[in-house]
C-alpha positions in Angstrom: -11.9 -12.8 12.6 -14.8 -14.5 11.4 -15.1 -16.9 13.9 -15.5 -13.9 16.1 -18.3 -12.2 13.7 -20.1 -15.5 13.9 -20.3 -15.6 17.6 -21.4 -12.2 18.1 -24.2 -12.9 15.7 -24.9 -16.2 17.3 -25.0 -14.7 20.5 -27.2 -11.9 20.0 -29.9 -14.3 18.3 -29.7 -16.1 21.4 -30.0 -13.6 23.6 -33.0 -12.2 21.8 -34.8 -15.5 21.5 -34.3 -15.7 25.6 -36.8 -12.9 26.0 -39.4 -14.3 23.8 -39.4 -17.3 25.5 -39.7 -17.4 29.2 -39.8 -20.6 30.5 -38.0 -20.4 34.0 -40.1 -21.5 36.9 -40.4 -22.8 40.4 -42.4 -26.1 40.7 -44.7 -26.8 43.3 -43.9 -30.0 45.8 -46.9 -31.2 45.4 -47.4 -33.6 42.3 -49.7 -36.4 41.1 -47.9 -39.5 41.0 -47.4 -41.0 37.5 -47.3 -44.7 36.8 -44.1 -46.4 37.4 -43.9 -47.9 34.3 -44.3 -45.3 31.8 -42.0 -45.6 28.9 -43.9 -43.8 26.2 -42.6 -39.9 25.8 -42.8 -37.1 23.4 -39.8 -37.5 20.9 -38.9 -35.2 18.2 -37.4 -35.9 14.6 -34.3 -33.4 13.5 -35.6 -30.3 13.1 -34.0 -29.1 10.0 -34.8 -32.7 8.0 -38.4 -33.3 9.1 -39.6 -29.8 10.6 -42.7 -31.3 12.5 -42.9 -32.7 16.2 -44.2 -36.4 16.3 -44.2 -38.9 18.8 -41.7 -42.0 19.1 -41.5 -44.9 21.2 -38.3 -44.9 23.3 -37.1 -48.3 23.2 -35.9 -49.8 27.0 -32.4 -51.1 26.7 -32.2 -51.7 30.5 -28.7 -50.0 30.7 -27.5 -46.6 30.7 -24.3 -47.5 29.0 -24.2 -46.6 25.1 -20.9 -47.8 23.6 -20.3 -45.3 21.0 -20.6 -42.5 23.7 -18.0 -44.3 25.5 -15.8 -44.3 22.6 -16.1 -40.7 22.0 -15.2 -39.7 25.5 -12.4 -42.5 25.7 -10.7 -40.4 23.0 -10.8 -37.0 25.0 -10.1 -38.8 28.5 -6.7 -37.2 28.8 -8.2 -33.4 28.0 -10.2 -32.8 31.0 -8.0 -30.5 32.6 -7.0 -28.8 29.5 -8.8 -25.3 30.5 -8.7 -24.1 27.0 -9.9 -27.3 25.5 -13.0 -29.5 24.5 -13.8 -29.2 28.2 -13.6 -25.4 28.6 -17.3 -24.8 28.6 -17.6 -27.8 31.6 -15.1 -25.8 33.6 -17.1 -22.2 33.2 -20.3 -24.2 34.0 -19.3 -24.6 37.4 -19.2 -20.9 38.4 -23.4 -21.9 38.1 -23.9 -25.7 38.7 -22.0 -25.6 42.3 -23.9 -22.8 43.9 -26.8 -24.2 42.4 -26.2 -27.8 44.1 -25.1 -26.5 47.1 -28.1 -23.9 47.8 -30.8 -26.4 47.0 -28.8 -28.9 49.4 -28.3 -26.3 51.9 -32.3 -25.6 51.5 -33.2 -29.0 52.4 -30.3 -29.8 54.9 -29.4 -26.5 56.4 -25.8 -25.2 57.1 -24.4 -28.4 58.6 -20.6 -27.0 59.2 -19.1 -23.4 58.6 -16.6 -23.4 56.0 -17.3 -27.2 54.7 -21.5 -26.2 54.2 -21.9 -29.8 52.8 -19.8 -32.1 55.5 -21.7 -34.9 56.5 -23.6 -35.5 53.3 -23.1 -37.9 50.4 -22.8 -36.9 46.8 -23.2 -39.3 43.7 -21.3 -37.6 40.8 -23.0 -39.6 37.6 -20.5 -39.5 34.4 -17.9 -37.4 36.6 -15.3 -37.8 33.7 -12.2 -36.2 34.9 -13.7 -34.8 38.0 -14.2 -31.7 37.2 -17.4 -31.1 39.3 -16.4 -33.9 41.9 -13.6 -31.6 43.3 -15.5 -28.5 43.9 -18.0 -30.3 45.8 -15.5 -32.0 47.7 -13.8 -28.8 48.7 -17.2 -27.8 50.0 -16.7 -30.9 52.7 -19.3 -33.3 50.8 -18.3 -37.2 50.7 -17.9 -37.4 46.8 -18.3 -40.6 45.0 -17.3 -40.2 41.3 -18.3 -42.7 39.0 -17.7 -43.1 35.0 -17.6 -46.0 32.4 -14.6 -44.7 31.1 -11.4 -46.2 32.8 -9.1 -43.5 31.8 -11.3 -40.6 32.7 -11.2 -42.1 35.9 -7.6 -42.2 36.2 -7.3 -38.8 34.9 -9.9 -37.9 38.0 -7.7 -39.7 40.4 -4.4 -38.1 39.2 -5.7 -34.7 39.1 -7.2 -34.8 42.6 -4.3 -36.6 44.4 -2.6 -33.2 43.9 -4.9 -31.7 46.7 -4.7 -33.3 50.1 -8.0 -31.6 51.3 -9.9 -34.0 48.5 -7.8 -37.4 49.7 -10.5 -38.3 52.4 -13.5 -36.8 50.7 -13.5 -37.4 46.9 -13.3 -41.2 45.6 -13.5 -42.3 42.0 -14.7 -45.9 40.5 -15.0 -46.9 37.0 -18.1 -48.4 36.6 -21.9 -47.9 35.6 -24.8 -46.4 37.2 -26.7 -49.5 37.3 -23.5 -51.7 38.5 -23.3 -49.1 41.4 -27.1 -49.3 42.2 -26.7 -52.8 43.1 -24.4 -52.4 45.9 -25.4 -49.0 46.9 -29.1 -48.9 48.0 -30.3 -45.7 49.4 -26.7 -44.7 50.4 -26.8 -41.0 49.0 -27.8 -37.5 50.0 -27.7 -36.6 46.3 -26.9 -37.6 43.1 -25.7 -35.2 40.3 -25.7 -35.8 36.5 -24.6 -33.1 34.8 -24.2 -32.8 31.2 -24.9 -36.6 31.2 -28.6 -37.6 30.4 -27.8 -36.5 26.5 -25.4 -39.3 26.4 -27.4 -42.3 28.1 -28.8 -45.1 26.2 -32.0 -45.5 28.2 -33.3 -42.6 30.6 -35.9 -45.2 32.2 -32.9 -47.1 33.5 -31.3 -43.9 34.8 -34.1 -42.6 36.7 -34.6 -45.9 38.4 -31.0 -46.4 39.3 -31.3 -42.9 40.9 -34.0 -43.6 42.8 -32.3 -46.9 44.3 -29.2 -45.3 45.4 -30.8 -41.7 46.6 -32.3 -41.9 50.2 -35.9 -40.9 50.9 -35.8 -37.1 50.4 -32.6 -37.1 48.7 -32.1 -34.8 45.9 -31.3 -35.1 41.9 -29.6 -32.4 40.2 -29.4 -32.4 36.3 -28.1 -30.4 33.9 -28.6 -31.1 30.0 -30.1 -29.7 26.7 -33.6 -29.0 25.7 -34.8 -30.6 22.6 -35.6 -27.6 20.4 -35.1 -26.1 17.1 -32.8 -23.6 18.8 -31.0 -26.3 20.5 -30.0 -28.0 17.2 -28.7 -24.6 15.5 -26.6 -23.5 18.7 -26.3 -26.6 20.4 -24.9 -28.5 17.6 -24.5 -26.7 14.2 -23.1 -23.3 16.4 -21.2 -25.1 19.1 -19.7 -28.4 17.1 -19.4 -27.6 13.3 -18.7 -23.5 13.2 -17.1 -22.0 16.6 -15.9 -25.7 17.6 -16.3 -25.0 21.1 -16.8 -29.0 21.5 -15.6 -31.6 18.9 -18.1 -32.4 16.1 -20.3 -35.4 16.7 -20.3 -34.8 20.3 -23.9 -34.7 20.8 -26.7 -36.3 19.3 -30.1 -34.0 19.2 -32.3 -37.2 19.0 -30.8 -37.8 22.6 -32.0 -34.2 24.0 -34.8 -33.9 26.3 -37.4 -31.3 27.2 -38.0 -30.1 30.6 -41.6 -31.3 30.5 -40.7 -34.9 29.1 -37.7 -35.1 31.7 -40.4 -33.9 34.6 -42.7 -36.6 33.4 -40.5 -39.3 33.3 -38.7 -38.4 37.0 -42.2 -38.2 38.5 -43.2 -41.6 37.0 -40.1 -42.9 39.1 -41.2 -41.2 42.5 -39.6 -38.0 42.1 -41.2 -34.3 42.2 -39.3 -31.5 40.8 -38.5 -28.3 42.9 -36.8 -26.0 40.1 -36.0 -25.9 36.4 -33.9 -23.2 35.6 -32.4 -22.0 31.8 -29.1 -21.5 31.4 -26.8 -19.5 28.5 -23.4 -19.7 27.5 -21.5 -17.1 26.1 -18.9 -18.0 23.6 -17.4 -14.5 23.4 -16.9 -14.4 27.3 -16.8 -18.1 27.9 -19.5 -17.5 30.9 -22.4 -19.1 31.6 -25.3 -16.9 33.1 -29.0 -17.9 34.2 -31.7 -17.1 32.0 -35.4 -17.1 31.6 -35.7 -19.2 28.6 -34.9 -23.0 28.8 -34.8 -23.3 25.1 -31.2 -24.6 25.2 -29.7 -25.8 28.3 -31.6 -25.9 31.6 -30.6 -27.0 35.1 -33.4 -29.3 36.8 -33.7 -30.1 40.9 -35.8 -33.0 41.7 -36.4 -34.9 45.2 -36.8 -38.3 45.6 -40.3 -38.9 47.7 -39.6 -40.2 51.3 -42.3 -42.6 50.8 -44.9 -44.1 48.3 -48.3 -43.9 48.8 -50.3 -46.7 49.6 -53.3 -47.8 48.1 -56.0 -45.7 49.3 -53.9 -43.4 50.6 -54.3 -40.6 48.7 -58.1 -41.1 48.9 -57.9 -41.0 52.4 -56.3 -37.6 52.4 -58.5 -36.4 49.9 -61.4 -37.3 52.1 -60.1 -35.5 55.1 -59.6 -38.9 57.3 -58.3 -38.3 60.8 -56.6 -41.6 60.7 -55.4 -43.8 57.6 -58.7 -46.1 56.9 -61.0 -44.6 59.3 -63.1 -41.9 58.1 -64.4 -38.9 60.2 -67.8 -39.2 61.8 -69.9 -35.9 61.0 -73.1 -37.5 63.1 
């Protein structure tokens, strides 16, 4: 009884906050390409202990793997398909993230096959867990490769997909890290999906670099994650983990959350431009997700890998309205 009252109160406060923080936007594809080696980002201290935003230098570990995170998910590896368990919110999120991925890919590639709109596209699902997102993407016709460093989660995904013959030829799983796969799959995928993953990684620079390597030019990167705000700490950790127990306590570390602005800057520095950012909200009373104007807590992002790196002098040449690269227009 008390948990339901608390959920109503929390959801009411959250819904009110979304109307005060309208941040949803669509991002123009014309961007200035930042330096490849940007590693300094705005980071914040715990809002309830420090109170003020400050700068931190995020160390570069050259690996996406965080052993502590692996141990967390190892303990839950058999629970991915418990629709009432720890991953219930992820199953519900499919109602938003699957159409978000599908529709944006169709905007880029067009309808490839009726009934299987993503047929012919190779999608990499990073941090696939038990295959909760890989399976519906496979049913849309995509050739899906799901990777996860937790071998037991991969075994769970393989077992579950084996019950559906429609997935046998479309969805494959592999126990490995993103950087390990990047060594063998250079520009091999039309899309990379990292849903509720980046907040668990050890190094976001290594993640962005590997995504850039495995994506084809013009390929799409889809991310859903948690913003780094006071609201995300209150609702994403205090309420979701400690009070309502939507996810196990200790699932998230607020220090690993990242704002849409910082994530966009990071991706741009690795050769992406961001097409769209949309806010999301979870209703603990109904167990359903919905799109929101505010990105204060959860958000989804779609970025595209640039088809070619600008050559020295190319940007200057375009700004000077040259008829041919390296040759200025003669106005005499």
